[in-house]
C-alpha positions as CSV (number, residue, x, y, z in Angstrom):
1,X,75.2,-31.9,43.2
2,X,76.5,-34.9,41.3
3,X,79.0,-37.5,42.5
4,X,81.3,-40.3,40.6
5,X,83.2,-43.0,41.9
6,X,86.0,-43.4,39.5
7,X,87.9,-46.7,39.3
8,X,91.2,-46.5,38.2
9,X,94.5,-48.6,37.8
10,X,97.0,-47.4,40.6
11,X,100.8,-47.0,39.8
12,X,101.3,-50.5,41.8
13,X,99.2,-52.5,39.6
14,X,96.4,-52.4,41.9
15,X,93.2,-50.8,41.6
16,X,91.7,-47.3,43.8
17,X,88.7,-45.6,43.7
18,X,88.4,-41.7,44.6
19,X,84.8,-40.3,44.9
20,X,84.3,-36.8,42.9
21,X,81.9,-34.2,43.5
22,X,80.7,-31.8,40.8
23,X,82.8,-33.9,38.2
24,X,86.3,-32.7,39.5
25,X,86.9,-32.2,43.2
26,X,88.0,-35.1,44.7
27,X,86.6,-35.8,48.4
28,X,87.7,-39.2,49.3
29,X,90.0,-42.0,47.7
30,X,91.1,-45.7,48.8
31,X,94.2,-47.0,49.3
32,X,95.2,-49.7,46.7
33,X,93.1,-52.6,46.8
34,X,94.7,-55.8,44.7
35,X,92.1,-56.8,42.3
36,X,89.2,-54.7,40.5
37,X,86.5,-56.9,42.5
38,X,88.2,-55.9,45.6
39,X,87.9,-52.2,44.4
40,X,83.9,-52.2,43.6
41,X,83.7,-53.7,47.0
42,X,85.3,-51.3,48.8
43,X,83.4,-48.8,46.6
44,X,80.0,-50.5,48.0
45,X,81.2,-50.5,51.1
46,X,81.9,-47.0,51.1
47,X,78.3,-46.5,49.8
48,X,77.1,-48.6,53.1
49,X,79.1,-46.8,55.5
50,X,79.6,-42.9,54.6
51,X,76.3,-41.9,55.4
52,X,76.8,-42.2,59.3
53,X,78.6,-40.0,60.8
54,X,80.0,-43.1,63.5
55,X,82.0,-44.4,60.5
56,X,84.4,-41.2,60.5
57,X,87.6,-40.6,62.3
58,X,88.7,-37.0,62.1
59,X,92.4,-36.2,63.0
60,X,94.3,-33.0,62.8
61,X,97.7,-31.6,63.6
62,X,98.9,-27.7,63.7
63,X,98.3,-26.8,59.7
64,X,95.4,-29.6,58.5
65,X,92.3,-31.4,59.3
66,X,92.2,-34.7,58.1
67,X,89.0,-37.5,57.9
68,X,88.8,-40.8,56.8
69,X,85.5,-43.6,56.7
70,X,85.2,-46.9,58.5
71,X,83.8,-50.1,57.5
72,X,82.2,-51.6,60.7
73,X,85.4,-54.1,61.0
74,X,86.9,-50.5,61.7
75,X,89.2,-50.9,58.5
76,X,89.3,-47.6,56.7
77,X,87.8,-47.9,53.8
78,X,88.3,-44.1,52.1
79,X,90.5,-41.2,52.8
80,X,88.9,-37.9,52.8
81,X,90.8,-34.8,51.2
82,X,92.9,-32.2,53.7
83,X,91.2,-29.3,54.7
84,X,92.9,-25.9,56.0
85,X,90.0,-25.8,58.9
86,X,87.8,-27.9,61.0
87,X,84.5,-26.4,59.8
88,X,86.3,-26.8,55.8
89,X,86.5,-30.5,56.9
90,X,83.0,-30.9,58.3
91,X,82.1,-29.3,54.8
92,X,83.7,-32.3,53.0
93,X,82.3,-34.9,55.4
94,X,78.9,-33.3,54.5
95,X,78.9,-33.7,51.0
96,X,80.4,-37.1,51.1
97,X,77.3,-38.0,53.4
98,X,74.7,-36.8,50.9
99,X,76.4,-37.6,47.6
100,X,77.8,-40.9,48.2
101,X,74.1,-43.2,47.6
102,X,73.8,-41.8,44.7
103,X,76.9,-41.4,43.1
104,X,77.3,-43.6,40.0
105,X,80.6,-46.0,39.5
106,X,82.9,-45.2,36.5
107,X,85.8,-47.7,35.7
108,X,88.4,-45.7,33.8
109,X,90.1,-48.5,32.3
110,X,87.3,-49.6,30.1
111,X,84.5,-46.6,30.5
112,X,82.2,-49.3,32.2
113,X,79.7,-47.9,34.3
114,X,77.8,-49.3,37.3
115,X,75.0,-48.2,39.7
């Protein structure tokens, strides 16, 4: 399945990335980075850590199931989509693990593509 890291300008004048699967479904997004370079570093950190289960945190409350990806320093680099069940959350994590390495990076402001 094709995946793309889209790097976008945030509303507060920073930068965010989101990982889209199949061209439209956002399965992971970042917090805001101050610079484009910082955001691109976040994408690379996500590529490095996402394939390994030990870098995932999982959470849940009464109605939703969440996950996040952490770097080796335990800082959160990506927030996963909210799921209605633990099984759906695990499917989303599996998609991230499988697709992140081959995902292209598209900088929305310029249309530049990085690999």
